PQR file with spaces between the fields and no chain letter, atoms N, CA, C, O and H, PARSE charges and radii, in Angstrom:
ATOM       1  N    ILE     1       0.854   -1.179    0.000 -0.4000 1.5000
ATOM       2  CA   ILE     1       0.000    0.000    0.000 -0.0000 2.0000
ATOM       3  C    ILE     1       0.888    1.227    0.000  0.5500 1.7000
ATOM       4  O    ILE     1       1.752    1.374    0.864 -0.5500 1.4000
ATOM       5  N    ARG     2       0.683    2.097   -0.952 -0.4000 1.5000
ATOM       6  CA   ARG     2       1.476    3.324   -1.053 -0.0000 2.0000
ATOM       7  C    ARG     2       0.618    4.536   -0.696  0.5500 1.7000
ATOM       8  O    ARG     2      -0.542    4.606   -1.101 -0.5500 1.4000
ATOM       9  H    ARG     2      -0.019    1.977   -1.654  0.4000 1.0000
ATOM      10  N    PRO     3       1.168    5.487    0.052 -0.5600 1.5000
ATOM      11  CA   PRO     3       0.440    6.734    0.293  0.2800 2.0000
ATOM      12  C    PRO     3       0.242    7.475   -1.030  0.5500 1.7000
ATOM      13  O    PRO     3       1.110    7.442   -1.902 -0.5500 1.4000
ATOM      14  N    SER     4      -0.887    8.131   -1.171 -0.4000 1.5000
ATOM      15  CA   SER     4      -1.148    8.912   -2.374 -0.0000 2.0000
ATOM      16  C    SER     4      -2.084   10.065   -2.024  0.5500 1.7000
ATOM      17  O    SER     4      -2.602   10.119   -0.909 -0.5500 1.4000
ATOM      18  H    SER     4      -1.592    8.157   -0.462  0.4000 1.0000
ATOM      19  N    PRO     5      -2.305   10.981   -2.954 -0.5600 1.5000
ATOM      20  CA   PRO     5      -3.139   12.149   -2.666  0.2800 2.0000
ATOM      21  C    PRO     5      -4.574   11.765   -2.334  0.5500 1.7000
ATOM      22  O    PRO     5      -5.058   10.707   -2.736 -0.5500 1.4000
ATOM      23  N    SER     6      -5.232   12.623   -1.609 -0.4000 1.5000
ATOM      24  CA   SER     6      -6.637   12.440   -1.256 -0.0000 2.0000
ATOM      25  C    SER     6      -7.509   12.532   -2.500  0.5500 1.7000
ATOM      26  O    SER     6      -7.169   13.219   -3.463 -0.5500 1.4000
ATOM      27  H    SER     6      -4.838   13.483   -1.282  0.4000 1.0000
ATOM      28  N    LEU     7      -8.630   11.837   -2.468 -0.4000 1.5000
ATOM      29  CA   LEU     7      -9.604   11.973   -3.542 -0.0000 2.0000
ATOM      30  C    LEU     7     -10.601   13.083   -3.227  0.5500 1.7000
ATOM      31  O    LEU     7     -11.552   13.299   -3.979 -0.5500 1.4000
ATOM      32  H    LEU     7      -8.907   11.279   -1.685  0.4000 1.0000
ATOM      33  N    GLY     8     -10.386   13.785   -2.119 -0.4000 1.5000
ATOM      34  CA   GLY     8     -11.180   14.958   -1.805 -0.0000 2.0000
ATOM      35  C    GLY     8     -12.370   14.743   -0.890  0.5500 1.7000
ATOM      36  O    GLY     8     -13.034   15.710   -0.515 -0.5500 1.4000
ATOM      37  H    GLY     8      -9.614   13.609   -1.509  0.4000 1.0000
ATOM      38  N    GLY     9     -12.657   13.509   -0.521 -0.4000 1.5000
ATOM      39  CA   GLY     9     -13.803   13.259    0.342 -0.0000 2.0000
ATOM      40  C    GLY     9     -13.386   12.716    1.690  0.5500 1.7000
ATOM      41  O    GLY     9     -12.203   12.490    1.944 -0.5500 1.4000
ATOM      42  H    GLY     9     -12.118   12.724   -0.825  0.4000 1.0000
ATOM      43  N    THR    10     -14.369   12.510    2.554 -0.4000 1.5000
ATOM      44  CA   THR    10     -14.089   11.974    3.884 -0.0000 2.0000
ATOM      45  C    THR    10     -14.469   10.510    4.000  0.5500 1.7000
ATOM      46  O    THR    10     -14.175    9.872    5.011 -0.5500 1.4000
ATOM      47  H    THR    10     -15.330   12.694    2.348  0.4000 1.0000
ATOM      48  N    GLU    11     -15.126    9.964    2.971 -0.4000 1.5000
ATOM      49  CA   GLU    11     -15.537    8.569    2.999 -0.0000 2.0000
ATOM      50  C    GLU    11     -14.447    7.689    2.398  0.5500 1.7000
ATOM      51  O    GLU    11     -13.622    8.153    1.611 -0.5500 1.4000
ATOM      52  H    GLU    11     -15.365   10.482    2.150  0.4000 1.0000
ATOM      53  N    SER    12     -14.453    6.427    2.775 -0.4000 1.5000
ATOM      54  CA   SER    12     -13.508    5.471    2.190 -0.0000 2.0000
ATOM      55  C    SER    12     -14.012    5.066    0.811  0.5500 1.7000
ATOM      56  O    SER    12     -15.214    4.921    0.589 -0.5500 1.4000
ATOM      57  H    SER    12     -15.123    6.049    3.415  0.4000 1.0000
ATOM      58  N    LEU    13     -13.076    4.888   -0.103 -0.4000 1.5000
ATOM      59  CA   LEU    13     -13.419    4.489   -1.462 -0.0000 2.0000
ATOM      60  C    LEU    13     -12.479    3.399   -1.932  0.5500 1.7000
ATOM      61  O    LEU    13     -11.286    3.419   -1.630 -0.5500 1.4000
ATOM      62  H    LEU    13     -12.100    5.006    0.078  0.4000 1.0000
ATOM      63  N    LEU    14     -13.020    2.455   -2.667 -0.4000 1.5000
ATOM      64  CA   LEU    14     -12.212    1.448   -3.334 -0.0000 2.0000
ATOM      65  C    LEU    14     -12.445    1.661   -4.820  0.5500 1.7000
ATOM      66  O    LEU    14     -13.576    1.562   -5.296 -0.5500 1.4000
ATOM      67  H    LEU    14     -13.990    2.439   -2.913  0.4000 1.0000
ATOM      68  N    THR    15     -11.380    1.954   -5.554 -0.4000 1.5000
ATOM      69  CA   THR    15     -11.521    2.235   -6.980 -0.0000 2.0000
ATOM      70  C    THR    15     -10.643    1.301   -7.803  0.5500 1.7000
ATOM      71  O    THR    15      -9.685    0.714   -7.302 -0.5500 1.4000
ATOM      72  H    THR    15     -10.461    2.035   -5.167  0.4000 1.0000
ATOM      73  N    TYR    16     -10.992    1.183   -9.062 -0.4000 1.5000
ATOM      74  CA   TYR    16     -10.265    0.356  -10.022 -0.0000 2.0000
ATOM      75  C    TYR    16      -9.676    1.301  -11.069  0.5500 1.7000
ATOM      76  O    TYR    16     -10.356    1.649  -12.035 -0.5500 1.4000
ATOM      77  H    TYR    16     -11.770    1.660   -9.469  0.4000 1.0000
ATOM      78  N    PRO    17      -8.416    1.723  -10.889 -0.5600 1.5000
ATOM      79  CA   PRO    17      -7.822    2.755  -11.742  0.2800 2.0000
ATOM      80  C    PRO    17      -7.846    2.460  -13.239  0.5500 1.7000
ATOM      81  O    PRO    17      -7.881    3.389  -14.046 -0.5500 1.4000
ATOM      82  N    VAL    18      -7.827    1.194  -13.622 -0.4000 1.5000
ATOM      83  CA   VAL    18      -7.810    0.850  -15.048 -0.0000 2.0000
ATOM      84  C    VAL    18      -9.038    1.416  -15.763  0.5500 1.7000
ATOM      85  O    VAL    18      -8.959    1.772  -16.939 -0.5500 1.4000
ATOM      86  H    VAL    18      -7.798    0.439  -12.966  0.4000 1.0000
ATOM      87  N    ILE    19     -10.168    1.501  -15.064 -0.4000 1.5000
ATOM      88  CA   ILE    19     -11.378    2.038  -15.696 -0.0000 2.0000
ATOM      89  C    ILE    19     -11.786    3.388  -15.123  0.5500 1.7000
ATOM      90  O    ILE    19     -12.838    3.919  -15.481 -0.5500 1.4000
ATOM      91  H    ILE    19     -10.232    1.212  -14.109  0.4000 1.0000
ATOM      92  N    SER    20     -10.974    3.945  -14.245 -0.4000 1.5000
ATOM      93  CA   SER    20     -11.307    5.264  -13.698 -0.0000 2.0000
ATOM      94  C    SER    20     -10.191    6.253  -14.012  0.5500 1.7000
ATOM      95  O    SER    20     -10.124    6.757  -15.133 -0.5500 1.4000
ATOM      96  H    SER    20     -10.120    3.514  -13.954  0.4000 1.0000
ATOM      97  N    ALA    21      -9.336    6.537  -13.076 -0.4000 1.5000
ATOM      98  CA   ALA    21      -8.323    7.593  -13.226 -0.0000 2.0000
ATOM      99  C    ALA    21      -7.365    7.361  -14.388  0.5500 1.7000
ATOM     100  O    ALA    21      -6.908    8.325  -15.002 -0.5500 1.4000
ATOM     101  H    ALA    21      -9.390    6.128  -12.165  0.4000 1.0000
ATOM     102  N    ALA    22      -7.053    6.117  -14.703 -0.4000 1.5000
ATOM     103  CA   ALA    22      -6.051    5.831  -15.740 -0.0000 2.0000
ATOM     104  C    ALA    22      -6.663    5.305  -17.032  0.5500 1.7000
ATOM     105  O    ALA    22      -5.948    4.788  -17.890 -0.5500 1.4000
ATOM     106  H    ALA    22      -7.424    5.334  -14.204  0.4000 1.0000
ATOM     107  N    LYS    23      -7.972    5.433  -17.176 -0.4000 1.5000
ATOM     108  CA   LYS    23      -8.618    4.826  -18.349 -0.0000 2.0000
ATOM     109  C    LYS    23      -8.181    5.438  -19.673  0.5500 1.7000
ATOM     110  O    LYS    23      -8.291    4.794  -20.717 -0.5500 1.4000
ATOM     111  H    LYS    23      -8.553    5.853  -16.478  0.4000 1.0000
ATOM     112  N    THR    24      -7.687    6.671  -19.646 -0.4000 1.5000
ATOM     113  CA   THR    24      -7.266    7.301  -20.900 -0.0000 2.0000
ATOM     114  C    THR    24      -5.824    6.985  -21.268  0.5500 1.7000
ATOM     115  O    THR    24      -5.364    7.347  -22.351 -0.5500 1.4000
ATOM     116  H    THR    24      -7.598    7.194  -18.798  0.4000 1.0000
ATOM     117  N    LEU    25      -5.108    6.312  -20.372 -0.4000 1.5000
ATOM     118  CA   LEU    25      -3.713    5.959  -20.651 -0.0000 2.0000
ATOM     119  C    LEU    25      -3.639    4.678  -21.475  0.5500 1.7000
ATOM     120  O    LEU    25      -4.468    3.780  -21.326 -0.5500 1.4000
ATOM     121  H    LEU    25      -5.481    6.018  -19.493  0.4000 1.0000
ATOM     122  N    ALA    26      -2.656    4.610  -22.326 -0.4000 1.5000
ATOM     123  CA   ALA    26      -2.406    3.380  -23.079 -0.0000 2.0000
ATOM     124  C    ALA    26      -1.963    2.289  -22.108  0.5500 1.7000
ATOM     125  O    ALA    26      -1.378    2.585  -21.066 -0.5500 1.4000
ATOM     126  H    ALA    26      -1.983    5.340  -22.447  0.4000 1.0000
ATOM     127  N    ALA    27      -2.237    1.046  -22.441 -0.4000 1.5000
ATOM     128  CA   ALA    27      -1.894   -0.083  -21.566 -0.0000 2.0000
ATOM     129  C    ALA    27      -0.415   -0.080  -21.196  0.5500 1.7000
ATOM     130  O    ALA    27      -0.065   -0.341  -20.045 -0.5500 1.4000
ATOM     131  H    ALA    27      -2.712    0.806  -23.287  0.4000 1.0000
ATOM     132  N    GLU    28       0.447    0.209  -22.152 -0.4000 1.5000
ATOM     133  CA   GLU    28       1.891    0.235  -21.879 -0.0000 2.0000
ATOM     134  C    GLU    28       2.240    1.337  -20.871  0.5500 1.7000
ATOM     135  O    GLU    28       3.066    1.127  -19.983 -0.5500 1.4000
ATOM     136  H    GLU    28       0.163    0.421  -23.087  0.4000 1.0000
ATOM     137  N    ASP    29       1.620    2.495  -21.008 -0.4000 1.5000
ATOM     138  CA   ASP    29       1.864    3.589  -20.059 -0.0000 2.0000
ATOM     139  C    ASP    29       1.371    3.223  -18.660  0.5500 1.7000
ATOM     140  O    ASP    29       2.024    3.531  -17.663 -0.5500 1.4000
ATOM     141  H    ASP    29       0.949    2.665  -21.730  0.4000 1.0000
ATOM     142  N    ARG    30       0.212    2.563  -18.596 -0.4000 1.5000
ATOM     143  CA   ARG    30      -0.288    2.113  -17.280 -0.0000 2.0000
ATOM     144  C    ARG    30       0.699    1.148  -16.641  0.5500 1.7000
ATOM     145  O    ARG    30       1.003    1.263  -15.454 -0.5500 1.4000
ATOM     146  H    ARG    30      -0.318    2.313  -19.406  0.4000 1.0000
ATOM     147  N    ARG    31       1.200    0.201  -17.421 -0.4000 1.5000
ATOM     148  CA   ARG    31       2.168   -0.766  -16.885 -0.0000 2.0000
ATOM     149  C    ARG    31       3.415   -0.063  -16.359  0.5500 1.7000
ATOM     150  O    ARG    31       3.918   -0.412  -15.291 -0.5500 1.4000
ATOM     151  H    ARG    31       0.953    0.108  -18.386  0.4000 1.0000
ATOM     152  N    LYS    32       3.915    0.920  -17.094 -0.4000 1.5000
ATOM     153  CA   LYS    32       5.101    1.666  -16.654 -0.0000 2.0000
ATOM     154  C    LYS    32       4.860    2.373  -15.322  0.5500 1.7000
ATOM     155  O    LYS    32       5.786    2.547  -14.529 -0.5500 1.4000
ATOM     156  H    LYS    32       3.507    1.204  -17.961  0.4000 1.0000
ATOM     157  N    LEU    33       3.625    2.776  -15.082 -0.4000 1.5000
ATOM     158  CA   LEU    33       3.270    3.464  -13.838 -0.0000 2.0000
ATOM     159  C    LEU    33       2.886    2.499  -12.717  0.5500 1.7000
ATOM     160  O    LEU    33       2.600    2.920  -11.596 -0.5500 1.4000
ATOM     161  H    LEU    33       2.873    2.635  -15.726  0.4000 1.0000
ATOM     162  N    GLY    34       2.882    1.203  -13.028 -0.4000 1.5000
ATOM     163  CA   GLY    34       2.521    0.213  -12.020 -0.0000 2.0000
ATOM     164  C    GLY    34       1.026    0.013  -11.870  0.5500 1.7000
ATOM     165  O    GLY    34       0.571   -0.568  -10.885 -0.5500 1.4000
ATOM     166  H    GLY    34       3.114    0.860  -13.938  0.4000 1.0000
ATOM     167  N    ILE    35       0.258    0.491  -12.841 -0.4000 1.5000
ATOM     168  CA   ILE    35      -1.197    0.340  -12.810 -0.0000 2.0000
ATOM     169  C    ILE    35      -1.538   -0.908  -13.607  0.5500 1.7000
ATOM     170  O    ILE    35      -1.659   -0.865  -14.832 -0.5500 1.4000
ATOM     171  H    ILE    35       0.628    0.963  -13.641  0.4000 1.0000
ATOM     172  N    THR    36      -1.690   -2.008  -12.904 -0.4000 1.5000
ATOM     173  CA   THR    36      -1.944   -3.296  -13.539 -0.0000 2.0000
ATOM     174  C    THR    36      -3.433   -3.625  -13.505  0.5500 1.7000
ATOM     175  O    THR    36      -4.217   -2.949  -12.838 -0.5500 1.4000
ATOM     176  H    THR    36      -1.591   -2.042  -11.909  0.4000 1.0000
ATOM     177  N    GLU    37      -3.806   -4.665  -14.226 -0.4000 1.5000
ATOM     178  CA   GLU    37      -5.205   -5.087  -14.296 -0.0000 2.0000
ATOM     179  C    GLU    37      -5.760   -5.538  -12.944  0.5500 1.7000
ATOM     180  O    GLU    37      -6.973   -5.533  -12.736 -0.5500 1.4000
ATOM     181  H    GLU    37      -3.169   -5.214  -14.768  0.4000 1.0000
ATOM     182  N    ASN    38      -4.873   -5.928  -12.027 -0.4000 1.5000
ATOM     183  CA   ASN    38      -5.346   -6.417  -10.727 -0.0000 2.0000
ATOM     184  C    ASN    38      -5.149   -5.399   -9.602  0.5500 1.7000
ATOM     185  O    ASN    38      -5.217   -5.756   -8.426 -0.5500 1.4000
ATOM     186  H    ASN    38      -3.887   -5.932  -12.196  0.4000 1.0000
ATOM     187  N    LEU    39      -4.906   -4.136   -9.955 -0.4000 1.5000
ATOM     188  CA   LEU    39      -4.684   -3.091   -8.960 -0.0000 2.0000
ATOM     189  C    LEU    39      -6.004   -2.464   -8.520  0.5500 1.7000
ATOM     190  O    LEU    39      -6.824   -2.068   -9.348 -0.5500 1.4000
ATOM     191  H    LEU    39      -4.850   -3.846  -10.910  0.4000 1.0000
ATOM     192  N    LEU    40      -6.193   -2.382   -7.222 -0.4000 1.5000
ATOM     193  CA   LEU    40      -7.303   -1.637   -6.638 -0.0000 2.0000
ATOM     194  C    LEU    40      -6.715   -0.542   -5.768  0.5500 1.7000
ATOM     195  O    LEU    40      -5.664   -0.729   -5.156 -0.5500 1.4000
ATOM     196  H    LEU    40      -5.527   -2.705   -6.549  0.4000 1.0000
ATOM     197  N    ARG    41      -7.385    0.598   -5.710 -0.4000 1.5000
ATOM     198  CA   ARG    41      -6.921    1.696   -4.861 -0.0000 2.0000
ATOM     199  C    ARG    41      -7.901    1.855   -3.706  0.5500 1.7000
ATOM     200  O    ARG    41      -9.097    2.056   -3.912 -0.5500 1.4000
ATOM     201  H    ARG    41      -8.239    0.750   -6.207  0.4000 1.0000
ATOM     202  N    LEU    42      -7.378    1.763   -2.497 -0.4000 1.5000
ATOM     203  CA   LEU    42      -8.183    1.957   -1.293 -0.0000 2.0000
ATOM     204  C    LEU    42      -7.808    3.296   -0.687  0.5500 1.7000
ATOM     205  O    LEU    42      -6.670    3.497   -0.264 -0.5500 1.4000
ATOM     206  H    LEU    42      -6.406    1.600   -2.329  0.4000 1.0000
ATOM     207  N    SER    43      -8.764    4.209   -0.645 -0.4000 1.5000
ATOM     208  CA   SER    43      -8.583    5.503    0.010 -0.0000 2.0000
ATOM     209  C    SER    43      -9.383    5.459    1.302  0.5500 1.7000
ATOM     210  O    SER    43     -10.611    5.376    1.281 -0.5500 1.4000
ATOM     211  H    SER    43      -9.688    4.046   -0.988  0.4000 1.0000
ATOM     212  N    VAL    44      -8.685    5.514    2.413 -0.4000 1.5000
ATOM     213  CA   VAL    44      -9.329    5.370    3.719 -0.0000 2.0000
ATOM     214  C    VAL    44      -9.853    6.720    4.183  0.5500 1.7000
ATOM     215  O    VAL    44      -9.134    7.719    4.185 -0.5500 1.4000
ATOM     216  H    VAL    44      -7.688    5.581    2.430  0.4000 1.0000
ATOM     217  N    GLY    45     -11.118    6.727    4.576 -0.4000 1.5000
ATOM     218  CA   GLY    45     -11.762    7.948    5.043 -0.0000 2.0000
ATOM     219  C    GLY    45     -11.744    8.061    6.554  0.5500 1.7000
ATOM     220  O    GLY    45     -10.794    7.638    7.214 -0.5500 1.4000
ATOM     221  H    GLY    45     -11.702    5.915    4.575  0.4000 1.0000
ATOM     222  N    LEU    46     -12.804    8.635    7.089 -0.4000 1.5000
ATOM     223  CA   LEU    46     -12.873    8.924    8.516 -0.0000 2.0000
ATOM     224  C    LEU    46     -13.664    7.892    9.316  0.5500 1.7000
ATOM     225  O    LEU    46     -13.905    8.090   10.506 -0.5500 1.4000
ATOM     226  H    LEU    46     -13.575    8.978    6.552  0.4000 1.0000
ATOM     227  N    GLU    47     -14.071    6.794    8.680 -0.4000 1.5000
ATOM     228  CA   GLU    47     -14.828    5.771    9.394 -0.0000 2.0000
ATOM     229  C    GLU    47     -14.010    5.179   10.534  0.5500 1.7000
ATOM     230  O    GLU    47     -12.785    5.293   10.581 -0.5500 1.4000
ATOM     231  H    GLU    47     -13.876    6.633    7.713  0.4000 1.0000
ATOM     232  N    ASP    48     -14.726    4.551   11.440 -0.4000 1.5000
ATOM     233  CA   ASP    48     -14.065    3.779   12.489 -0.0000 2.0000
ATOM     234  C    ASP    48     -13.293    2.651   11.797  0.5500 1.7000
ATOM     235  O    ASP    48     -13.859    1.953   10.956 -0.5500 1.4000
ATOM     236  H    ASP    48     -15.721    4.458   11.402  0.4000 1.0000
ATOM     237  N    PRO    49     -12.024    2.461   12.130 -0.5600 1.5000
ATOM     238  CA   PRO    49     -11.222    1.415   11.477  0.2800 2.0000
ATOM     239  C    PRO    49     -11.854    0.026   11.569  0.5500 1.7000
ATOM     240  O    PRO    49     -11.741   -0.762   10.630 -0.5500 1.4000
ATOM     241  N    GLU    50     -12.507   -0.280   12.666 -0.4000 1.5000
ATOM     242  CA   GLU    50     -13.144   -1.595   12.799 -0.0000 2.0000
ATOM     243  C    GLU    50     -14.290   -1.754   11.805  0.5500 1.7000
ATOM     244  O    GLU    50     -14.481   -2.839   11.256 -0.5500 1.4000
ATOM     245  H    GLU    50     -12.599    0.360   13.429  0.4000 1.0000
ATOM     246  N    ASP    51     -15.054   -0.688   11.566 -0.4000 1.5000
ATOM     247  CA   ASP    51     -16.127   -0.742   10.568 -0.0000 2.0000
ATOM     248  C    ASP    51     -15.553   -1.004    9.182  0.5500 1.7000
ATOM     249  O    ASP    51     -16.097   -1.796    8.413 -0.5500 1.4000
ATOM     250  H    ASP    51     -14.898    0.193   12.013  0.4000 1.0000
ATOM     251  N    LEU    52     -14.466   -0.341    8.877 -0.4000 1.5000
ATOM     252  CA   LEU    52     -13.828   -0.528    7.574 -0.0000 2.0000
ATOM     253  C    LEU    52     -13.310   -1.957    7.422  0.5500 1.7000
ATOM     254  O    LEU    52     -13.483   -2.567    6.367 -0.5500 1.4000
ATOM     255  H    LEU    52     -14.024    0.303    9.501  0.4000 1.0000
ATOM     256  N    LYS    53     -12.683   -2.489    8.455 -0.4000 1.5000
ATOM     257  CA   LYS    53     -12.197   -3.881    8.409 -0.0000 2.0000
ATOM     258  C    LYS    53     -13.349   -4.845    8.176  0.5500 1.7000
ATOM     259  O    LYS    53     -13.242   -5.765    7.365 -0.5500 1.4000
ATOM     260  H    LYS    53     -12.542   -1.993    9.312  0.4000 1.0000
ATOM     261  N    GLU    54     -14.454   -4.633    8.892 -0.4000 1.5000
ATOM     262  CA   GLU    54     -15.618   -5.512    8.727 -0.0000 2.0000
ATOM     263  C    GLU    54     -16.163   -5.426    7.305  0.5500 1.7000
ATOM     264  O    GLU    54     -16.502   -6.447    6.705 -0.5500 1.4000
ATOM     265  H    GLU    54     -14.541   -3.886    9.551  0.4000 1.0000
ATOM     266  N    ASP    55     -16.249   -4.214    6.764 -0.4000 1.5000
ATOM     267  CA   ASP    55     -16.738   -4.042    5.393 -0.0000 2.0000
ATOM     268  C    ASP    55     -15.833   -4.757    4.394  0.5500 1.7000
ATOM     269  O    ASP    55     -16.318   -5.430    3.484 -0.5500 1.4000
ATOM     270  H    ASP    55     -15.974   -3.384    7.251  0.4000 1.0000
ATOM     271  N    LEU    56     -14.523   -4.612    4.563 -0.4000 1.5000
ATOM     272  CA   LEU    56     -13.576   -5.274    3.660 -0.0000 2.0000
ATOM     273  C    LEU    56     -13.646   -6.789    3.802  0.5500 1.7000
ATOM     274  O    LEU    56     -13.634   -7.505    2.801 -0.5500 1.4000
ATOM     275  H    LEU    56     -14.129   -4.065    5.302  0.4000 1.0000
ATOM     276  N    ASP    57     -13.718   -7.283    5.033 -0.4000 1.5000
ATOM     277  CA   ASP    57     -13.841   -8.728    5.248 -0.0000 2.0000
ATOM     278  C    ASP    57     -15.093   -9.273    4.574  0.5500 1.7000
ATOM     279  O    ASP    57     -15.051  -10.316    3.921 -0.5500 1.4000
ATOM     280  H    ASP    57     -13.728   -6.701    5.846  0.4000 1.0000
ATOM     281  N    ARG    58     -16.211   -8.560    4.737 -0.4000 1.5000
ATOM     282  CA   ARG    58     -17.475   -9.007    4.149 -0.0000 2.0000
ATOM     283  C    ARG    58     -17.371   -9.018    2.619  0.5500 1.7000
ATOM     284  O    ARG    58     -17.813   -9.969    1.974 -0.5500 1.4000
ATOM     285  H    ARG    58     -16.245   -7.713    5.268  0.4000 1.0000
ATOM     286  N    ALA    59     -16.796   -7.978    2.049 -0.4000 1.5000
ATOM     287  CA   ALA    59     -16.668   -7.904    0.589 -0.0000 2.0000
ATOM     288  C    ALA    59     -15.740   -8.993    0.058  0.5500 1.7000
ATOM     289  O    ALA    59     -16.052   -9.647   -0.937 -0.5500 1.4000
ATOM     290  H    ALA    59     -16.437   -7.206    2.573  0.4000 1.0000
ATOM     291  N    LEU    60     -14.605   -9.187    0.716 -0.4000 1.5000
ATOM     292  CA   LEU    60     -13.638  -10.186    0.244 -0.0000 2.0000
ATOM     293  C    LEU    60     -14.157  -11.609    0.407  0.5500 1.7000
ATOM     294  O    LEU    60     -13.780  -12.494   -0.361 -0.5500 1.4000
ATOM     295  H    LEU    60     -14.351   -8.656    1.524  0.4000 1.0000
ATOM     296  N    SER    61     -15.005  -11.837    1.385 -0.4000 1.5000
ATOM     297  CA   SER    61     -15.547  -13.186    1.579 -0.0000 2.0000
ATOM     298  C    SER    61     -16.501  -13.571    0.448  0.5500 1.7000
ATOM     299  O    SER    61     -16.823  -14.747    0.284 -0.5500 1.4000
ATOM     300  H    SER    61     -15.311  -11.118    2.009  0.4000 1.0000
ATOM     301  N    GLN    62     -16.949  -12.598   -0.322 -0.4000 1.5000
ATOM     302  CA   GLN    62     -17.871  -12.851   -1.438 -0.0000 2.0000
ATOM     303  C    GLN    62     -17.137  -13.250   -2.721  0.5500 1.7000
ATOM     304  O    GLN    62     -17.768  -13.654   -3.698 -0.5500 1.4000
ATOM     305  H    GLN    62     -16.687  -11.643   -0.189  0.4000 1.0000
ATOM     306  N    LEU    63     -15.816  -13.138   -2.718 -0.4000 1.5000
ATOM     307  CA   LEU    63     -15.046  -13.447   -3.931 -0.0000 2.0000
ATOM     308  C    LEU    63     -14.886  -14.929   -4.132  0.5500 1.7000
ATOM     309  O    LEU    63     -14.265  -15.356   -5.105 -0.5500 1.4000
ATOM     310  H    LEU    63     -15.303  -12.811   -1.924  0.4000 1.0000
């Protein structure tokens, strides 16, 4: 997990950069930046950490 700039909100977000922030980049450029097909970006907001852990556990258990 690497620190990165805020997305501007206070809520936690899980995003898929390949179809969001980096969707206009060519595949080769994404690879050079480390944006792979299996990359997810987790931006942690102001929620209680235990709530966030429970949400992530619940989501991952569905995979």
